[in-house]
Each structure stands twice: as structure tokens, then as C-alpha cells.
ZAMARGU-4260 file (C-alpha; in steps of 0.2 Angstrom, whole numbers, plus 5000, padded with zeros to 4 digits):
<rodrens>
0) 4856/5122/4380 | 4854/5140/4373 | 4860/5136/4355 | 4845/5134/4343 | 4845/5118/4333
5) 4834/5118/4317 | 4822/5104/4313 | 4821/5103/4295 | 4807/5094/4287 | 4803/5088/4269
10) 4787/5094/4260 | 4783/5085/4243 | 4766/5093/4243 | 4755/5105/4251 | 4747/5093/4264
15) 4764/5086/4269 | 4770/5104/4272 | 4755/5108/4283 | 4759/5092/4292 | 4777/5097/4295
20) 4772/5115/4301 | 4759/5109/4313 | 4771/5095/4320 | 4784/5108/4325 | 4797/5109/4311
25) 4808/5125/4311 | 4810/5124/4292 | 4803/5114/4278 | 4811/5111/4261 | 4801/5109/4245
30) 4802/5110/4226 | 4793/5118/4212 | 4788/5108/4196 | 4805/5111/4188 | 4823/5112/4194
35) 4822/5101/4209 | 4829/5084/4213 | 4813/5075/4217 | 4803/5074/4201 | 4793/5060/4208
40) 4786/5071/4222 | 4770/5080/4218 | 4779/5097/4220 | 4772/5114/4220 | 4767/5128/4209
45) 4773/5146/4212 | 4756/5151/4218 | 4756/5136/4230 | 4773/5142/4236 | 4767/5160/4240
50) 4753/5152/4251 | 4765/5140/4259 | 4776/5155/4264 | 4762/5164/4272 | 4756/5149/4282
55) 4774/5143/4287 | 4779/5161/4292 | 4764/5163/4303 | 4771/5148/4313 | 4789/5154/4313
60) 4794/5141/4301 | 4806/5145/4287 | 4804/5138/4269 | 4819/5133/4258 | 4816/5129/4240
65) 4826/5115/4231 | 4834/5121/4215 | 4846/5106/4217 | 4849/5099/4199 | 4862/5102/4186
70) 4856/5116/4174 | 4857/5114/4155 | 4862/5128/4144 | 4845/5131/4136 | 4837/5132/4153
75) 4846/5147/4159 | 4833/5159/4153 | 4819/5150/4162 | 4830/5149/4178 | 4834/5167/4177
80) 4815/5171/4176 | 4812/5160/4191 | 4826/5168/4201 | 4818/5185/4197 | 4801/5179/4204
85) 4809/5171/4220 | 4817/5187/4225 | 4800/5194/4229 | 4792/5179/4237 | 4800/5180/4254
90) 4808/5163/4252 | 4821/5160/4266 | 4834/5151/4255 | 4837/5140/4240 | 4845/5123/4240
95) 4858/5122/4225 | 4868/5109/4216 | 4874/5118/4200 | 4889/5129/4203 | 4882/5140/4189
100) 4868/5146/4201 | 4880/5152/4214 | 4887/5164/4201 | 4871/5170/4195 | 4864/5173/4212
105) 4880/5182/4219 | 4880/5194/4204 | 4861/5197/4200 | 4851/5191/4215 | 4861/5194/4231
110) 4846/5194/4242 | 4843/5175/4240 | 4851/5164/4253 | 4860/5149/4245 | 4862/5132/4253
115) 4874/5119/4246 | 4864/5103/4242 | 4869/5086/4247 | 4872/5083/4228 | 4888/5092/4230
120) 4896/5078/4240 | 4904/5089/4253 | 4916/5078/4263 | 4932/5088/4267 | 4939/5105/4273
125) 4944/5112/4256 | 4926/5110/4250 | 4920/5120/4265 | 4931/5134/4260 | 4926/5133/4242
130) 4908/5134/4246 | 4910/5148/4258 | 4920/5158/4244 | 4906/5156/4231 | 4892/5161/4243
135) 4885/5147/4252 | 4877/5152/4269 | 4875/5133/4274 | 4879/5116/4267 | 4873/5099/4269
140) 4886/5087/4274 | 4887/5070/4266 | 4877/5056/4274 | 4892/5045/4274 | 4902/5055/4286
145) 4904/5049/4304 | 4901/5060/4320 | 4920/5065/4322 | 4921/5070/4304 | 4905/5080/4305
150) 4911/5089/4321 | 4928/5094/4313 | 4920/5101/4297 | 4906/5110/4306 | 4919/5119/4317
155) 4928/5125/4301 | 4912/5130/4293 | 4907/5140/4308 | 4924/5150/4307 | 4918/5155/4290
160) 4900/5159/4295 | 4893/5144/4286 | 4880/5133/4294 | 4879/5114/4293 | 4865/5102/4291
165) 4865/5083/4293 | 4852/5070/4287 | 4845/5062/4303 | 4831/5051/4297 | 4825/5043/4281
170) 4831/5034/4265 | 4849/5031/4263 | 4857/5030/4246 | 4871/5017/4245 | 4881/5028/4233
175) 4888/5045/4236 | 4875/5058/4232 | 4880/5068/4216 | 4891/5053/4211 | 4878/5041/4206
180) 4875/5038/4187 | 4866/5022/4187 | 4849/5028/4183 | 4856/5040/4169 | 4866/5026/4161
185) 4852/5013/4162 | 4836/5023/4157 | 4842/5041/4154 | 4834/5047/4170 | 4848/5056/4180
190) 4849/5057/4198 | 4858/5074/4195 | 4841/5079/4187 | 4830/5073/4200 | 4825/5057/4190
195) 4833/5043/4200 | 4825/5026/4195 | 4833/5019/4211 | 4844/5005/4204 | 4850/5002/4222
200) 4832/4996/4226 | 4832/4984/4211 | 4831/4965/4212 | 4846/4955/4206 | 4849/4937/4203
205) 4852/4929/4219 | 4870/4932/4225 | 4883/4920/4232 | 4878/4927/4249 | 4860/4923/4245
210) 4853/4941/4243 | 4841/4947/4230 | 4843/4965/4234 | 4862/4966/4238 | 4863/4986/4236
215) 4848/4990/4247 | 4852/4999/4263 | 4841/5001/4279 | 4834/5018/4282 | 4844/5031/4292
220) 4839/5035/4310 | 4850/5046/4321 | 4836/5047/4334 | 4847/5041/4349 | 4862/5051/4342
225) 4855/5068/4346 | 4868/5072/4360 | 4882/5068/4349 | 4875/5079/4335 | 4872/5093/4348
230) 4890/5091/4354 | 4896/5092/4336 | 4887/5109/4335 | 4877/5104/4319 | 4865/5118/4315
235) 4851/5109/4306 | 4844/5091/4308 | 4837/5086/4291 | 4823/5073/4288 | 4823/5065/4271
240) 4806/5061/4263 | 4799/5073/4249 | 4790/5058/4241 | 4782/5053/4257 | 4764/5057/4262
245) 4758/5069/4275 | 4755/5056/4288 | 4773/5050/4287 | 4780/5068/4288 | 4769/5072/4303
250) 4773/5056/4312 | 4792/5058/4310 | 4793/5077/4313 | 4782/5076/4328 | 4793/5062/4335
255) 4809/5071/4332 | 4801/5088/4339 | 4798/5079/4356 | 4815/5071/4356 | 4823/5088/4353
260) 4813/5098/4365 | 4816/5085/4379 | 4834/5086/4376 | 4834/5105/4376 | 4824/5106/4392
265) 4831/5091/4402 | 4847/5086/4394 | 4841/5068/4392 | 4834/5059/4376 | 4818/5049/4375
270) 4819/5031/4374 | 4803/5028/4364 | 4805/5028/4345 | 4790/5017/4342 | 4781/5029/4331
275) 4795/5030/4319 | 4793/5011/4316 | 4774/5014/4313 | 4776/5023/4296 | 4786/5017/4281
280) 4803/5012/4284 | 4816/4998/4279 | 4821/4996/4297 | 4834/5008/4304 | 4853/5010/4305
285) 4865/5023/4311 | 4881/5015/4305 | 4887/5029/4294 | 4886/5041/4309 | 4894/5029/4320
290) 4908/5025/4308 | 4904/5006/4309 | 4901/5001/4291 | 4894/4983/4294 | 4883/4970/4286
295) 4869/4975/4297 | 4867/4991/4287 | 4859/4980/4273 | 4841/4973/4272 | 4836/4961/4258
300) 4819/4969/4256 | 4816/4987/4249 | 4798/4987/4255 | 4790/4993/4271 | 4796/4985/4287
305) 4784/4992/4299 | 4773/4976/4300 | 4789/4965/4302 | 4795/4976/4316 | 4778/4975/4326
310) 4778/4956/4324 | 4796/4955/4330 | 4793/4967/4345 | 4778/4957/4350 | 4786/4940/4347
315) 4770/4936/4336 | 4771/4918/4328 | 4754/4911/4327 | 4741/4918/4314 | 4731/4924/4328
320) 4745/4934/4336 | 4750/4941/4319 | 4732/4947/4315 | 4731/4955/4332 | 4748/4964/4329
325) 4742/4970/4312 | 4726/4977/4320 | 4735/4986/4333 | 4748/4993/4321 | 4734/5000/4309
330) 4724/5006/4324 | 4739/5017/4330 | 4742/5023/4312 | 4724/5028/4311 | 4725/5037/4327
335) 4740/5047/4321 | 4731/5050/4304 | 4715/5057/4314 | 4727/5068/4325 | 4734/5075/4309
340) 4718/5078/4301 | 4711/5087/4316 | 4726/5098/4318 | 4727/5104/4299 | 4709/5105/4295
345) 4709/5124/4297 | 4726/5127/4289 | 4724/5136/4273 | 4736/5143/4259 | 4722/5152/4251
350) 4726/5170/4246 | 4719/5184/4257 | 4705/5194/4249 | 4709/5212/4245 | 4698/5227/4241
355) 4706/5242/4233 | 4696/5259/4235 | 4702/5274/4226 | 4696/5292/4231 | 4701/5310/4227
360) 4695/5327/4222 | 4701/5341/4212 | 4718/5348/4220 | 4719/5334/4231 | 4731/5318/4230
365) 4724/5302/4223 | 4722/5290/4238 | 4721/5271/4238 | 4714/5262/4253 | 4718/5244/4254
370) 4707/5232/4265 | 4713/5215/4268 | 4700/5202/4274 | 4686/5208/4285 | 4694/5224/4289
375) 4708/5214/4297 | 4721/5226/4290 | 4719/5243/4281 | 4733/5252/4272 | 4732/5269/4264
380) 4744/5277/4251 | 4743/5292/4241 | 4751/5301/4226 | 4763/5316/4228 | 4755/5325/4214
385) 4737/5333/4215 | 4723/5328/4204 | 4719/5341/4191 | 4705/5344/4178 | 4707/5332/4163
390) 4709/5341/4146 | 4708/5324/4137 | 4710/5307/4146 | 4702/5307/4163 | 4706/5293/4176
395) 4693/5280/4175 | 4690/5264/4185 | 4695/5253/4170 | 4711/5262/4169 | 4715/5259/4188
400) 4709/5240/4187 | 4721/5238/4172 | 4736/5246/4182 | 4733/5238/4199 | 4726/5221/4194
405) 4743/5213/4199 | 4748/5224/4213 | 4751/5209/4225 | 4746/5194/4215 | 4757/5182/4225
410) 4748/5184/4241 | 4731/5192/4238 | 4716/5190/4227 | 4708/5206/4222 | 4689/5205/4226
415) 4684/5222/4222 | 4689/5239/4214 | 4679/5254/4221 | 4680/5271/4214 | 4665/5279/4222
420) 4675/5292/4231 | 4684/5297/4215 | 4677/5312/4207 | 4675/5312/4188 | 4685/5321/4175
425) 4701/5321/4185 | 4719/5316/4180 | 4737/5316/4185 | 4753/5311/4177 | 4753/5292/4173
430) 4770/5289/4181 | 4761/5294/4197 | 4750/5279/4195 | 4766/5268/4194 | 4773/5276/4209
435) 4757/5273/4219 | 4757/5255/4213 | 4774/5252/4219 | 4771/5260/4236 | 4755/5249/4238
440) 4765/5234/4233 | 4778/5238/4246 | 4766/5240/4260 | 4757/5223/4255 | 4775/5216/4255
445) 4778/5219/4274 | 4785/5237/4269 | 4799/5229/4259 | 4801/5237/4242 | 4800/5224/4227
450) 4816/5220/4218 | 4815/5226/4200 | 4816/5212/4186 | 4834/5209/4182 | 4839/5207/4164
455) 4854/5195/4162 | 4863/5196/4146 | 4870/5180/4138 | 4888/5177/4142 | 4901/5180/4128
460) 4906/5165/4119 | 4925/5165/4117 | 4934/5154/4104 | 4947/5141/4109 | 4965/5148/4107
465) 4971/5133/4095 | 4963/5125/4081 | 4973/5109/4084 | 4964/5094/4092 | 4974/5087/4106
470) 4973/5071/4116 | 4976/5066/4134 | 4977/5049/4143 | 4974/5043/4160 | 4984/5029/4169
475) 4984/5022/4187 | 4998/5011/4187 | 5017/5015/4186 | 5019/5000/4175 | 5010/5010/4161
480) 5022/5024/4162 | 5030/5017/4146 | 5015/5023/4136 | 5022/5041/4138 | 5035/5036/4125
485) 5021/5032/4112 | 5012/5049/4112 | 5014/5067/4114 | 4998/5068/4123 | 4996/5074/4141
490) 4997/5059/4153 | 4987/5060/4169 | 4990/5049/4183 | 4975/5044/4194 | 4978/5046/4213
495) 4967/5034/4223 | 4953/5039/4235 | 4963/5032/4250 | 4981/5035/4254 | 4991/5028/4268
500) 4995/5041/4281 | 5013/5047/4279 | 5017/5036/4264 | 5027/5044/4250 | 5023/5031/4237
505) 5013/5042/4225 | 5024/5057/4229 | 5039/5047/4223 | 5030/5042/4207 | 5027/5060/4202
510) 5045/5065/4207 | 5052/5050/4196 | 5041/5054/4182 | 5039/5073/4181 | 5028/5072/4164
515) 5014/5064/4174 | 5000/5076/4179 | 4991/5072/4195 | 4972/5067/4193 | 4962/5069/4209
520) 4946/5059/4213 | 4929/5066/4217 | 4928/5059/4235 | 4942/5063/4247 | 4938/5061/4266
525) 4948/5066/4282 | 4966/5059/4281 | 4964/5055/4262 | 4961/5073/4259 | 4975/5078/4270
530) 4987/5066/4262 | 4981/5073/4245 | 4986/5090/4251 | 5002/5084/4257 | 5006/5077/4239
535) 5002/5094/4231 | 5014/5102/4243 | 5028/5090/4241 | 5027/5088/4222 | 5021/5106/4218
540) 5016/5101/4200 | 5013/5114/4187 | 4996/5107/4183 | 4983/5095/4190 | 4965/5088/4186
545) 4954/5088/4201 | 4936/5080/4202 | 4936/5087/4220 | 4933/5106/4223 | 4942/5104/4240
550) 4958/5100/4231 | 4955/5113/4218 | 4953/5126/4232 | 4970/5121/4238 | 4978/5121/4221
555) 4971/5139/4219 | 4979/5144/4235 | 4996/5137/4230 | 4995/5145/4212 | 4994/5128/4203
560) 4985/5128/4187 | 4970/5116/4188 | 4957/5108/4177 | 4940/5103/4183 | 4937/5084/4180
565) 4922/5076/4173 | 4914/5071/4190 | 4911/5089/4194 | 4896/5087/4183 | 4898/5103/4173
570) 4884/5106/4161 | 4882/5125/4158 | 4892/5141/4155 | 4889/5149/4172 | 4896/5133/4180
575) 4912/5136/4170 | 4912/5154/4175 | 4910/5150/4193 | 4926/5139/4193 | 4936/5152/4183
580) 4931/5167/4193 | 4932/5159/4211 | 4947/5147/4209 | 4956/5153/4193 | 4951/5137/4184
585) 4961/5134/4168 | 4948/5123/4160 | 4935/5110/4163 | 4928/5093/4157 | 4910/5094/4151
590) 4899/5081/4159 | 4897/5065/4149 | 4878/5065/4154 | 4873/5078/4141 | 4871/5076/4122
595) 4877/5085/4107 | 4863/5098/4107 | 4865/5101/4126 | 4884/5104/4123 | 4885/5114/4108
600) 4879/5131/4115 | 4890/5131/4130 | 4900/5147/4131 | 4918/5145/4137 | 4926/5159/4147
605) 4941/5168/4140 | 4957/5159/4140 | 4948/5143/4146 | 4950/5125/4139 | 4936/5113/4136
610) 4939/5094/4138 | 4928/5079/4134 | 4931/5061/4138 | 4928/5050/4123 | 4933/5033/4131
615) 4931/5027/4148 | 4923/5014/4159 | 4906/5020/4164 | 4904/5023/4182 | 4887/5019/4189
620) 4890/5022/4208 | 4903/5023/4221 | 4900/5019/4239 | 4909/5021/4256 | 4900/5005/4260
625) 4906/4988/4254 | 4897/4980/4239 | 4905/4963/4242 | 4897/4959/4259 | 4880/4955/4251
630) 4887/4948/4234 | 4902/4937/4235 | 4904/4939/4254 | 4918/4944/4266 | 4925/4937/4282
635) 4926/4954/4290 | 4910/4959/4299 | 4913/4977/4295 | 4925/4988/4284 | 4941/4991/4293
640) 4955/5004/4291 | 4965/4994/4279 | 4951/4988/4268 | 4952/5003/4256 | 4971/5001/4254
645) 4972/4982/4252 | 4956/4975/4245 | 4956/4971/4226 | 4940/4961/4224 | 4929/4961/4209
650) 4913/4952/4204 | 4898/4954/4193 | 4880/4956/4197 | 4865/4954/4186 | 4848/4962/4188
655) 4832/4952/4184 | 4831/4960/4167 | 4848/4951/4162 | 4859/4966/4162 | 4876/4963/4171
660) 4887/4976/4180 | 4905/4975/4185 | 4908/4977/4204 | 4926/4983/4206 | 4938/4987/4220
665) 4955/4994/4216 | 4969/4996/4229 | 4966/5012/4238 | 4949/5015/4229 | 4931/5015/4235
670) 4920/5000/4230 | 4912/5005/4214 | 4900/4998/4201 | 4902/5000/4182 | 4892/4997/4167
675) 4895/4981/4157 | 4899/4992/4142 | 4913/5005/4140 | 4910/5022/4134 | 4916/5025/4117
680) 4911/5041/4107 | 4920/5044/4091 | 4905/5055/4084 | 4909/5070/4095 | 4926/5073/4086
685) 4917/5077/4070 | 4901/5084/4078 | 4910/5096/4090 | 4928/5096/4087 | 4928/5114/4084
690) 4922/5117/4102 | 4934/5106/4112 | 4953/5108/4115 | 4956/5091/4121 | 4949/5074/4120
695) 4952/5062/4134 | 4955/5043/4134 | 4955/5033/4151 | 4967/5018/4150 | 4966/5013/4169
700) 4958/4996/4168 | 4946/5001/4182 | 4929/4994/4179 | 4935/4981/4167 | 4928/4967/4178
705) 4930/4951/4169 | 4932/4959/4152 | 4948/4956/4142 | 4960/4971/4143 | 4962/4981/4127
710) 4979/4983/4119 | 4983/5001/4126 | 4996/5005/4113 | 4984/5001/4099 | 4971/5012/4107
715) 4983/5026/4108 | 4987/5025/4090 | 4969/5023/4084 | 4963/5038/4095 | 4978/5049/4088
720) 4973/5043/4070 | 4955/5048/4074 | 4960/5066/4079 | 4971/5068/4064 | 4956/5064/4053
725) 4959/5046/4048 | 4942/5040/4041 | 4946/5022/4046 | 4950/5025/4064 | 4932/5025/4071
730) 4929/5007/4064 | 4946/5001/4070 | 4941/5008/4088 | 4924/4999/4087 | 4933/4983/4083
735) 4946/4985/4097 | 4933/4990/4110 | 4921/4975/4108 | 4907/4981/4120 | 4904/4999/4120
740) 4891/5012/4120 | 4888/5031/4118 | 4870/5031/4123 | 4872/5045/4135 | 4879/5056/4121
745) 4863/5052/4111 | 4850/5053/4124 | 4857/5067/4136 | 4847/5074/4151
</rodrens>
């Protein structure tokens, strides 16, 4: 096998990165203190990053930096400063979630390579085309995809010069990445900001199926699926674990390195995965990859399973046997730890010492000799102009130290300035010193010129075209079409995540009711994406709302006006600009995760609508797995083809703190969990009514669980009264919606 497959390892701190490098990773991904989706990891300083780059590149290992969170408007200046620094570090790529960063990088920092994060929930062909269009050089395919889906999407990505990576080992989220809001809603720590509190690992009151951790999945391991991944032409095998320690990283990377090398050399895979079981794990599953979503994917314990595995393998029952198994396990762990310590003890990220020596005489150029380490490398540069007798200010050592103290601060520490070879009383134009410094910096930067600092002007803030506040509503059942007669509002109709192949049911709904505007969900996989495209082609609506960039790309191709839905997690002006410039987007919902202060300075593009949802069920998470297997139970051992289309179960679960959540499954929808409160935010109408063109009301019943259904006609009238300035309407709405919150609007991100 000639094609190179990258082994991509996590690095939560310096020691873990050293472990990954020495274990044979082809690349590592790591984060700085800010703008990355693992705030619980130790993370790196910018100075650490420079040392990591020197060390990793010495071992032919690339380094990718995670900038994979949504960016708030007030953070754009800090982000631009960071990007200005990164362009001169030699970083091999940045991993990005926020669509605004694509726009910034493409225009102002084109030397940076952009990788699309798993947080972008990439699951269909249209999304591949969209990400290629906005500048992604590689993308991370969602963990929920099976090998056939991965193979198909990878083939398309390669046609557009985009690489694919797949998670092959580590923790599994039960929710689609980028579509989990449980932590944000519960405690204000958003997964889209790297602060997930892991509600899926929480303990709940014991369910009907006898489980206390009904949302807890086993860890992912595709160790024995390597041949299928190679056949699928996947470019990078990614290991999860930026909050894991160096011992874990070394063990997993070393094991995978041996597996990959064995397959490359012999065409066979190794049968021994014992070391993977000796470090932290929750037992293993490869069911997503195999497309077999069964009950065995769950484990009713979120803690380390390594001891249990060792006991099961040894059939240990007696106290003596158990004690011996534990002793052997810890002994093996210690052996691996000692092996790691031995291998990394001399690895250093310290800066190389640098001595600068200046020399020159009258009518000669000023010469700078740079010595790195113990005469390991010596570089020389000189000025074009010749030194002349100074009439006033002569060049002195203090002048040179001030000018050259930061000549290569990322990679070197200056240990000495020497001017013994420079005669007194001489000078030259000071701009020559700047030129000399730039030449020196280029030499020390592997003869690559440093990229000048880029000033990025704030975006122009355009006003909305109409002062009138308008309303829109969402329905999901043809029985609710009569509500159109009660209002002049735009009426969106929710298309389910799953559509029966070849079925025209939803096409006929839109043809019967041309006033309805199609609303596409966030996740559309395989035939469900294809059927959604077919619906677009058959109905050819004038306008749609899409929470999926794949469908948005198709609408753009067809010349259909489209609005970006709330689940595209839009939080800043540059994200809006990306959508408008790349796909001619006509408007966008602003994320409900951000608060008044985080919203108010967002700059809309010209002729662009801003929308906001003021009433909706609060989605916590959506999954391709089944939430009912571990809660109320299901006779089926695994999810079948028809489950999505036919199942309509619902239940509630309650955590040990006494907070209940509605588990809901609509026909054609993915299993989802909703907050027990509805989102109701009347404050924003008076706070920011001048910013938004349209306020949105969700009337779909989804997520209602066991709660009583609200009178929809009354809701419509009350919301219209609110937008027309009726002082009593806010109180009327709070009486209609008995259990509600707008905490996200208060707390923000």
C-alpha cells in the first residue's frame, strides 16, 4: 500500500504531545488557552506552541491548532491578533468550527490551512461541496457515519481536493457534535465553546430498564476496522483525548502505530489490542462505523473499565484472583509509564540559544553574525548601505539591542549581543537596520519571509430595510395549515430528518399549500439528504430555511433564496458574511445561545435579514442512537431502517438533582432530548427590535413530552400583539406558556 495514511493524535498538554510524537504520530492537534473546544485540557501558551512546532517538525510530525469554537463579536479583534501571530509560527493547519473564520482566513491570512471541525456535523455531499467552496483543505466526518457513508463522502471530497479524517479511538458523544446544547442550557457552559459539562455521563434516576446512566456510550475503537478505513480511502485516523494524560496518549498512539505499520507492510492486522484496555476506557464499540446501532453500545458506568476488562479476561472471581489481576494490570501500566519516561526524558521544547554579533568598519556594510547553540549553525547577513562617519547619533550597542531584541522571539532566546567588531562613531540610515532585521528574521525562519501584520477594518454595519417588525411561525403537521388563515406571518413547514425513499408525501404538501416555506433540519444523512434534494427539485420553492449547509449549497446552485436556520450556530458578523458571499444567503437566525450584549453589535451584511426565535422547545441533544433502549426499553435489539419513519415514543428522564427532561421521537425524526421548559423571550422585542427583521415562533409540538399543548391560535394572536407594541401581551404569553425560561438570553456564552 503506497498511499500515506496519517495517524493524528491528541495533545492536551506538552507532555502528552511529546508522548504522541515519540510514539509515532504523523500529526498532533492541540489548543491554546482560548478559542478551542477543550477548555478542561491544560492547553498551551503561544510560546509552548513554538517549542512544540520545533520538536514535532524535527520528528516529521505536523501540528494542527484547534480554533474550533463559535466566536463572539467582541472576540474578533483578539482572534485577528492570534491569526496574525499564527501565520508566522509554521503551524500546519487550524481546526475551525465558526464559519466566520473561513472568511477571515481566506481574505486576510491565506497561508493558513483550514480544517473543518467535527463540530460542523459533516454528514452529506452538499456539506462537502460547501466546505470545499469556503476554503477547507480537510474535514472531519461525523462519528455517527458508517463505513459505506464514509467511503462515499471521501470519494467526493477527493474530487474537490479535500482530505477526510475519521475518529477511530476515544470517547463517543451520544449527540451529534455541534448539535448538543445540554450543557449550555443547564449551566451556561456550551459545548460550542469548549465547556461541555457532559450531561450524557450524568447519573439519572433509575429507568424502567434499570439503568442509572442511560445516555452513556462505550468508547469508540475502530482498531480492527483498519482495512475497511483504508479501503474507504480515509486520509487521517484521528484519536480523541485532549483531556487524557501522556501515559494514555503514548499507549494508544503506540498501539495504533504498530497496527498501521503492520497493515502497510504485511496487509494484515494485529489481533492484540490488550494495551488499549490497560488505559482509561469505558469498554469499546465500533457500532457507528458498522452501522449496527444496538443496545451493546451503552454501558451503565462512565468510569474506567480497565480493571473490569482484566478481570473478565482472566475469569477472576475470588478475592485472590482479583488481587492478582489488579497487580498484573498496574504492573503493565507502570511498565508502559517507565517506557514513556525513558523515551521522552531528553525531548525539549526549550528555545535554542542565539548570540548576535555585529561588526563593521568605515565604508563597509554593517554585518550581523548569528550563532545558534554551540556553533551548531551560523548565519550572516549584511546591509546594502555602507557605514559612514556619524555627524550626530552613532550606532551603539543599546540601539542594536533595542532594535533586534525580538528578531526571532518565537524560536530563540537571545543570550548575547556582541559589538566588539563594530568601530565607534559610525552610522547608516535607520531604515537599513529594519531591512537587516527582516533579513535576519527570514534566515532564522528557515529562509521564509515573515508575513507583515494585517490590519482588518471592522465590517460595515448595514441597517435593515424595513422598520416594521414581522413574525414567522413553524408547523410540522398538515393539520395545522389552517393557522395560515389567522396570520399574515410567513409559515415554515418542518421537513423531518428522515424521508421514505421515493415517497412524495411532503412534496405534495408543498404543492397543495404553496404558501408553506420548507424548513430543513440540521442533520440529513445519505438517502435523507438525497430525498431532501429531490423535494427541492420537485417543488422549486421561492424561499427555504435550512439548518444544513448541504441543502443550502443545493439551493444556491438552483437559485433558490435561502435563510440560515438557528442550528447553524451563527454568533458573529463574519459568519453572516461567509454565508452571504459563499452561498448568496438572504438572511440568518442569530444563535439562541448568546445574550443581549453579545448580539447587539453584530453587523449585518447589505440587504441581509436577521431573524431570532422568541418561542421554541429547547433542544438539548439529538442522536442517531436510540434514547429509548436504556430508558423505557424497546423490543428491537438494534435500530432498523423503519425506526426513524415509524417510531413516535416519548418519555421523561430525571437526573439526580431532580431536573426532568423530555425524550421525544417524532415520525421521521431522530431521537431527541428537550428541556422541561419552553424558551420564551419577550424581552428581546423591546431590547433589540431595531436589529431584527423577523421574530420566529415554533408551533410544532416537538419536545412537548407530557406537557399540555398550548392553544396555537391564542399564541399567534398574543405574539402579534407583542410585536405591535401591546403592553399586556408579554404577561398574557407568560400565562399561556406555564413553564418557560429565557436563561440563555440572560447568561449567554
